[in-house]
C-alpha positions, 0 to 999 in steps of 0.5 A: 492820601498821598504819602509825600505831599509836595510843598507848592508855592501858590504864586508860582503855581498860579504863574505856571498855570497861566502860562499853560492857559489852564484854569483852577476849575479845569484842574479841579474837574480833572482831579474830580475834586471841588475847586475849594479843595484844590485851592486848600491843597495848593496853599498847604491847608489840606493834604491832597490825594494822589489824584489831586497831585497828578491833576496839578502836575498834569496841568503844569507840565514837568517844567511848571511842576518843578517851578511851582514846587521850588525845584527850579527858578526857571519857568519854560513854556513847553506847551507853545507852538514856538517852544523849543523842542 
């Protein structure tokens, strides 16, 4: 189990995930966890393993992860062809 369980804001997470054009099903598959478990982790109802948090973070990218965990209020599209380097 992860020692430091980050607090994820579900609406921010969903926004960042949509921006990256990813689905929760893809995240669950990458985490090798059930979709239901991933949803519980995002909503803070269950602690996630390191593997689950790594999959969540990878799906969002650094900018999306910072947005979803409340570290910033700005969300940048870092994955698109038009994104600034």
